C-alpha positions in Angstrom: 3.2 6.9 9.2 3.6 3.1 8.9 0.6 3.0 6.5 2.9 4.3 3.7 5.4 1.5 4.3 2.6 -1.1 4.3 1.1 0.3 1.1 4.5 0.2 -0.6 5.1 -3.4 0.4 1.5 -4.5 -0.6 2.0 -2.9 -4.0 5.3 -4.7 -4.5 3.6 -8.0 -3.6 0.7 -7.4 -5.9 2.8 -6.4 -8.8 5.1 -9.4 -8.3 2.0 -11.7 -8.2 0.4 -10.1 -11.3 3.6 -10.6 -13.3 3.3 -14.3 -12.7 0.3 -14.4 -15.2 0.6 -14.0 -18.9 -1.2 -11.2 -20.7 -1.8 -9.0 -17.6 -2.9 -5.5 -18.7 -3.4 -4.1 -15.3 -4.5 -4.8 -11.7 -8.1 -3.6 -11.2 -8.8 -4.5 -7.6 -7.0 -5.7 -4.5 -9.0 -7.1 -1.6 -7.3 -6.8 1.7 -8.2 -8.1 5.2 -6.8 -6.1 8.1 -7.0 -7.4 11.7 -8.3 -4.9 14.3 -5.2 -5.5 16.4 -2.9 -4.1 13.7 -4.2 -0.6 14.5 -3.7 0.3 10.8 -5.7 3.3 9.8 -7.9 2.2 6.9 -8.3 5.7 5.5 -4.6 6.4 5.8 -3.8 3.2 4.1 -6.2 3.8 1.2 -4.7 7.3 0.8 -1.2 5.9 0.7 -2.2 3.2 -1.7 -3.6 5.8 -4.1 -0.5 7.9 -3.9 2.0 5.1 -4.3 0.1 3.0 -6.9 0.0 6.0 -9.2 3.7 5.5 -9.8 3.3 2.0 -11.2 1.5 1.6 -14.6 0.4 -2.0 -13.9 -1.4 -1.0 -10.7 -2.3 2.6 -11.4 -6.0 3.4 -10.8 -6.6 0.1 -9.0 -9.1 -0.1 -6.2 -8.1 -1.2 -2.7 -11.0 -2.9 -1.0 -10.5 -3.3 2.8 -12.4 -5.5 5.2 -11.7 -5.7 8.9 -11.0 -8.9 10.6 -12.4 -9.1 14.1 -10.2 -10.2 17.0 -10.7 -13.8 18.3 -9.0 -14.8 21.5 -8.7 -18.1 23.4 -8.3 -18.7 27.1 -6.4 -21.8 28.1 -7.8 -21.6 31.6 -11.6 -21.7 31.0 -11.8 -22.6 27.3 -13.4 -19.3 26.2 -13.0 -18.6 22.5 -14.5 -15.4 21.1 -14.1 -11.7 20.9 -11.9 -9.5 23.0 -13.3 -6.8 25.2 -12.2 -3.3 24.4 -12.8 0.2 25.7 -13.3 3.0 23.3 -11.8 6.1 24.6 -12.4 9.4 22.7 -9.1 10.7 24.2 -7.1 8.1 22.3 -9.3 8.0 19.1 -9.2 4.2 18.9 -10.0 1.1 20.9 -8.0 0.1 23.9 -8.0 -3.7 24.1 -8.3 -5.5 27.4 -5.9 -8.5 27.2 -7.8 -10.7 29.6 -10.5 -13.4 29.2 -13.9 -11.8 29.3 -15.2 -14.9 31.2 -12.5 -15.6 33.8 -10.2 -12.5 33.6 -7.0 -14.5 33.0 -4.5 -14.3 30.1 -5.6 -15.1 26.5 -3.9 -16.0 23.3 -4.8 -13.9 20.2 -6.0 -16.4 17.5 -7.2 -13.9 14.8 -7.2 -10.2 14.1 -3.5 -9.3 14.1 -2.6 -9.8 10.5 -2.8 -8.1 7.0 -3.8 -10.5 4.2 -4.3 -10.0 0.5 -7.4 -12.1 0.0 -8.0 -11.5 -3.8 -6.5 -9.7 -6.7 -8.6 -8.9 -9.8 -6.6 -8.6 -13.0 -7.5 -7.5 -16.5 -5.9 -10.0 -18.9 -5.5 -9.8 -22.6 -6.8 -13.2 -23.6 -5.0 -13.3 -26.9 -1.7 -12.5 -25.3 -2.4 -15.0 -22.5 -3.2 -17.8 -25.1 -6.7 -18.6 -23.8 
């Protein structure tokens, strides 16, 4: 289950970022954008987040808010830029991408939708300790 490894790495990154601010009491929310091409299970990642974050006081009880980033491809042959066709197949329980231009059928470059990005972290800060 690679979601456990991803959750652990995300937590390390968030804790490290939070420690860069003075007076941080705890992390309240982490906003995450996951590209569709990562094939990361959102529910599995949320479950792993909850399990692993419970071990760290600074992040314990934080909310993981996940949004999905759509796939954007670009065709160097015809200039198409847009979504990627996929076939949903109940046998596989997920989408099967078609790595061809929807317009001309030739190869495409994936521009968006294959990354994991922390887009925002909401911190609870003790203003007296932070000096503000």
